[in-house]
N, C-alpha and C positions, 0 to 999 in steps of 0.2 A: 934159503936153502942154497948150498954151494953149486956153482955151475958144474954140469956134467953128472950130477947125482940123479939117481932115478927117483921120480916123484910118485911112481905108480907101483902099488904093491899088490898085484894080482898075478895069476899064472902067466908067465911069459912063454909064448909059443916057441917051439923049436923049428918052425918053418924056416927053410933056407932060402925061400924066394924073397929077395931083397926088394923093398919098395923102390920104385924108380920115379923119375921126374914125370912120367905119364900118369902116375897114381896121384889123384887129386882129393883134397879134403871135401867130404860130403857137405860141410857147412858153408865154406867160403871159396873153395876152388883152388886154394894154395897147395903147394906140394905136400903130400901126405907123408908123415913120418911114423904114424901109429896105425896099425890094423887091429880092429877089435872084432873078434869072431864071436857071434852069438848063435844060438840054436837055430834062429831063423835066417841067418845070413851074416854078412860082414859090413862093418862101417870103416871108413878111412878118415883120419883126422890129421890136420896140421898139429904141431906141438901145442899151439895156443888152445885150440878147441879140444884137444885130448885132455889137457889139464882142466879146462872149464867143465867138461862133462864126465870126468873120471868117477865121481861119486855115483853118477847115474848108471854107469855100466860096470863098475867094479864087481858087483855082486852077481851080475847076470852073464858076464862074458865067459865063454868057455876057454878062450885064450886071448892074449894081447901080445902083439908083436910091436915092441917099442924100439924104434931106431932114432930117437931124438938125439942120441949121442953123436950121430953123424952131422948134426947142425954145427957143432963146435969144430969137428974135423974138417968139414967142407968150407965153412965160412970163417972160422977162427975167431978168437977173441981179440979185440983191439983195445 
């Protein structure tokens, strides 16, 4: 899959609250770039864990805020 393409095909949130460096992945503690909103709360994931668990939450998420495109903008491709 080409860099910068969206790998997640679920409803993307219109939330304007950008994830910050203070938002950490619930699995590993790395910076979170994906917020998954569920009926029972929310989960934050780094890009790696968001991809790994996408199949599990794709059908149950009420919205997904995907900011993984910031990784390329912030860290650049070398």
